[in-house]
C-alpha positions, 0 to 999 in steps of 0.5 A, spaced: 788 272 036 783 279 038 776 280 038 775 283 031 778 276 029 774 272 034 767 277 031 769 275 024 769 267 025 763 269 028 760 271 022 763 266 018 758 261 021 753 265 019 751 269 026 748 275 024 745 279 029 738 283 029 737 287 023 733 293 026 737 295 032 739 301 031 741 305 037 746 304 043 740 302 047 736 297 044 743 294 042 745 293 049 737 290 051 739 285 046 745 283 049 750 285 044 755 290 044 759 294 038 765 293 035 769 301 032 767 299 026 759 298 027 759 290 026 755 287 033 756 281 037 754 278 043 756 280 050 759 275 054 752 274 058 748 273 051 753 268 049 753 264 056 744 265 055 745 261 048 749 256 050 744 254 055 738 255 050 742 250 046 743 245 052 750 246 054 754 250 059 759 255 058 765 257 063 770 262 062 775 263 067 782 267 067 788 263 067 794 267 070 799 263 068 799 264 061 795 271 062 789 269 058 782 267 059 779 259 058 772 259 055 770 251 056 763 249 054 760 242 057 754 238 056 749 238 062 753 231 065 759 236 065 763 233 060 767 237 056 766 238 049 770 244 047 775 250 049 778 256 047 783 261 050 782 269 048 785 275 050 779 277 054 773 274 057 769 278 051 774 275 046 773 268 049 766 268 049 765 270 042 771 265 039 768 260 044 761 260 040 763 261 033 768 255 035 760 252 037 756 253 032 762 251 026 762 244 030 754 244 029 755 246 022 757 240 018 754 234 023 747 238 021 748 238 014 751 231 014 745 228 018 740 231 013 743 228 006 
């Protein structure tokens, strides 16, 4: 997988950046980064803030043995809830947010019926 695929997975969950952002300074101030094709995605720090706002912790670490980054999220009690890997910390963070959002979506839909 690569960063572009992780961003695509994030967009598939319904995530959208603020539409009013048009200049690089505003994009950076919002905690977003931009792919060469123009799509915006949250920075590593922004992803961690989004997890924290939802009541979870996100830890990203480099795994030397496999030359990859592992992003794992847990609740405030330290219970592991999910993990993904990526070739960079940005890829792992964005993919973690996509997986987190995708996992929460079916649960929310099932409880509203």
